[in-house]
DOPALUM-215511 format. One record per residue (C-alpha): y, x, z. Coordinates in steps of 0.001 Angstrom, whole numbers, padded with zeros to 6 digits, always signed. Layout:
# residues N
YXZ;...
# end
This chain:
# residues 92
+044439+030848-084105;+045437+034364-083191;+049109+035168-083822;+048360+038122-086151;+046039+036015-088304;+048549+033170-088546;+051261+035656-089527;+049136+037086-092348;+048282+033620-093631;+051960+032662-093696;+052762+035840-095607;+050012+035068-098119;+051389+031561-098632;+054866+032965-099327;+053591+035628-101725;+051459+033153-103665;+054516+030911-104036;+056464+033875-105431;+053606+034781-107778;+053657+031206-109040;+057331+031722-109943;+056364+034697-112100;+053577+032748-113787;+055939+029848-114545;+058024+032211-116674;+055035+032681-118950;+052880+035493-120240;+055326+036754-122875;+058187+037016-120384;+055916+038881-117993;+054667+041314-120646;+058225+042053-121835;+059923+042370-118443;+059142+045505-116445;+060862+044096-113357;+058571+041056-113395;+055614+043404-113757;+056751+045481-110795;+057343+042320-108769;+053830+041151-109611;+052410+044528-108607;+054233+044372-105294;+052900+040898-104569;+049336+041910-105453;+049576+044988-103233;+050863+042897-100337;+048117+040325-100865;+045545+043122-100874;+046896+044574-097647;+046905+041159-095976;+043331+040647-097200;+042357+043946-095602;+043896+042942-092299;+042226+039525-092339;+038885+041071-093254;+039206+043494-090343;+039882+040508-088071;+036631+038941-089371;+038506+035979-090867;+036376+034238-093483;+037988+034072-096893;+038596+030706-098557;+036038+029559-101100;+036506+031408-104375;+038388+034281-102714;+036844+037643-101945;+038814+039857-099610;+037060+042931-101038;+038339+042239-104566;+041935+041778-103389;+041657+045019-101410;+040182+046891-104401;+042982+045558-106617;+045573+046792-104111;+043987+050219-104008;+043885+050446-107793;+047548+049474-108145;+048591+052031-105556;+046401+054947-106591;+045843+054411-110333;+049301+053101-111180;+049276+055191-114358;+046234+053235-115628;+047569+049711-115116;+046761+047310-117949;+049412+044595-118091;+047099+042067-119734;+044794+042470-116725;+047581+042174-114176;+048785+039026-115929;+045317+037493-115676;+045105+038544-112036;
# end
């Protein structure tokens, strides 16, 4: 496996572990805590960027994962930050 691809996959693993920590705190904690929301946004943006890089490297996504959706989510969070719906980010 190419070094750059392996690096992105390791990053994704780390970020998903961190996202799991947010989810463990529960929906109500997430919806009430702006820092958790910002942390979740950051993780989703990083996941979207890694998805973009893997897509550009022609790496096939795992079953049930669509690089394009992760990339679109990243772009939305970055460019339409004033339209973020916290119920949607929680579900994401």
